[in-house]
C-alpha positions in Angstrom: -10.1 30.0 136.3 -9.6 32.6 133.6 -6.3 31.1 132.6 -7.9 27.6 132.4 -10.6 28.9 130.0 -8.0 30.6 127.8 -6.0 27.4 127.5 -9.2 25.4 126.8 -10.2 27.8 124.0 -6.7 27.7 122.5 -6.7 23.9 122.5 -10.1 23.8 120.8 -9.1 26.3 118.1 -5.9 24.2 117.4 -8.1 21.0 117.2 -10.5 22.8 114.8 -7.6 23.9 112.5 -6.2 20.3 112.5 -9.7 18.8 111.6 -10.2 21.4 108.9 -6.8 20.6 107.4 -7.5 16.9 107.5 -10.9 17.3 105.8 -9.4 19.5 103.1 -6.6 17.2 102.1 -8.9 14.7 100.2 -10.5 17.6 98.4 -7.2 18.8 97.1 -6.2 15.2 96.0 -9.4 14.7 94.0 -9.2 18.0 92.1 -7.2 17.9 88.9 -4.3 20.2 88.9 -3.4 22.5 86.0 0.1 22.2 84.7 1.7 25.1 83.0 3.2 24.5 79.5 2.1 23.1 76.2 -0.3 20.2 75.6 0.6 18.0 72.6 -2.1 16.0 71.0 -0.9 13.3 68.5 -3.4 12.1 65.9 -2.8 9.0 63.8 -0.8 5.9 64.5 2.7 5.2 65.7 5.2 4.3 63.0 5.7 0.6 62.4 8.3 -1.2 64.6 9.2 -3.3 61.5 8.8 -2.1 57.9 7.1 -4.2 55.2 9.5 -6.5 53.5 9.2 -7.4 49.8 8.7 -11.1 49.2 10.9 -10.9 46.0 13.8 -8.8 45.0 11.7 -6.6 42.8 14.6 -4.1 42.3 16.5 -6.9 40.5 13.7 -8.2 38.3 13.5 -6.1 35.1 9.9 -4.8 34.4 8.3 -5.1 31.1 9.3 -2.6 28.4 7.1 -0.6 26.0 7.9 -0.6 22.3 8.8 3.1 22.6 11.3 2.3 25.4 12.9 -0.4 23.3 13.2 1.8 20.2 14.6 4.8 22.0 17.0 2.9 24.3 16.9 5.3 27.2 17.0 4.8 31.0 13.7 5.3 32.8 12.7 5.4 36.4 9.4 5.6 38.3 8.7 6.4 42.0 5.6 4.9 43.6 4.0 5.4 47.0 2.4 2.0 47.9 -0.4 1.6 50.5 0.2 -1.9 51.9 -2.5 -3.5 54.0 -2.2 -5.9 56.9 -1.9 -8.9 54.6 1.0 -7.4 52.6 -1.2 -6.5 49.6 -0.9 -3.2 47.7 -4.5 -1.8 47.8 -3.7 1.6 46.2 -0.7 3.6 45.0 0.4 7.0 43.8 2.6 7.5 40.8 5.0 10.1 42.2 7.4 10.2 39.2 6.2 9.1 35.8 8.7 7.2 33.8 7.4 8.4 30.4 8.1 6.4 27.2 4.7 4.6 27.5 5.8 3.0 30.8 3.3 4.6 33.2 0.7 1.8 33.1 3.5 -0.8 33.3 4.7 0.9 36.5 1.2 0.9 38.0 0.6 -2.8 37.1 4.0 -3.6 38.6 3.2 -1.8 41.8 -0.1 -3.7 42.3 1.6 -7.0 41.6 4.1 -6.6 44.4 3.6 -8.6 47.6 5.1 -8.0 51.0 5.4 -9.4 54.5 3.3 -6.7 56.3 4.7 -4.1 58.6 4.3 -4.8 62.3 3.6 -2.6 65.3 5.6 -2.8 68.6 3.5 -5.8 69.7 4.3 -7.8 66.5 0.8 -7.3 65.0 0.5 -6.7 61.3 -0.4 -3.1 60.4 -1.2 -1.1 57.3 1.6 1.2 56.1 2.8 3.2 53.2 6.1 2.7 51.4 8.0 4.7 48.7 9.7 2.5 46.2 11.4 2.9 42.8 10.9 0.9 39.6 13.9 1.2 37.2 14.2 0.3 33.5 17.8 0.2 32.4 18.1 1.2 28.7 16.9 -1.9 26.8 19.8 -2.4 24.4 22.3 -1.6 27.1 20.8 -4.4 29.1 20.8 -6.8 26.1 24.5 -6.0 25.3 25.6 -6.7 28.9 23.3 -9.5 30.1 22.0 -11.1 26.9 18.4 -10.8 28.2 16.2 -8.0 29.5 14.9 -10.0 32.5 17.0 -8.9 35.4 18.6 -5.6 36.6 22.2 -6.2 37.5 23.7 -4.9 40.7 26.4 -3.0 39.0 24.0 -0.4 37.6 25.1 1.8 40.5 28.4 2.3 38.5 26.5 3.7 35.5 27.0 7.5 35.5 23.8 9.6 36.2 22.3 12.0 33.7 24.2 15.3 33.9 27.1 13.8 35.9 29.9 14.4 33.4 31.4 12.9 30.3 30.0 9.6 29.1 32.3 6.5 29.4 32.9 6.1 25.7 35.1 3.0 26.3 32.1 1.2 27.8 30.4 -1.7 25.9 27.3 0.4 25.5 27.8 4.0 26.8 24.8 5.2 28.7 23.5 7.6 31.4 21.3 6.3 34.2 18.2 8.0 35.6 19.2 8.7 39.2 16.3 11.0 40.0 15.2 11.0 43.7 11.6 10.7 44.8 9.7 14.0 45.3 9.8 15.7 48.7 7.6 14.1 51.4 5.7 17.4 51.9 4.3 17.1 48.3 2.9 13.6 48.6 -0.7 14.8 49.1 -0.6 16.5 45.7 -0.6 13.2 43.9 -3.9 11.3 43.3 -4.4 7.7 44.7 -4.9 5.0 42.1 -7.0 2.1 43.3 -6.8 -1.5 42.3 -9.2 -2.4 39.5 
């Protein structure tokens, strides 16, 4: 009889342990578990899957010249940061590098006149984005001597030596140095004020 009671109690204890384990499993499953390591929180939007595309070849259309730029016959370059909305319209811009020679306002007006096919997200939806782009003024009389008109920027301008690159090509039709200055560092973009469309 005593052996039978001991076996019965042992079986009951085993059953209680199994029941306790079964009841506890859902509780463990519902409790969020902490994972060791870092948590990274990303603010902002994902970069566009497709960048905005200019509706014209603006880099081949010569911008307007100021009287000062014509008289002094020097190469000039501006760098702009464009804020392009979901329709491809430039809503505001930053003048990252001023061209000087009374060309600053011409650069701003040129930036606002540009039109784009808007950037797209990974689902093909148009999205707002920012784009850094140059505006280049070849030296006025260099352009006239080579093209006859100051209306387009020829593709061979890449062959013109940059300021500070060495001796000028004196055998050229119109010896000239090109402004090859790069845009400012991306880390400095917040230092420049936004210019909004009037």
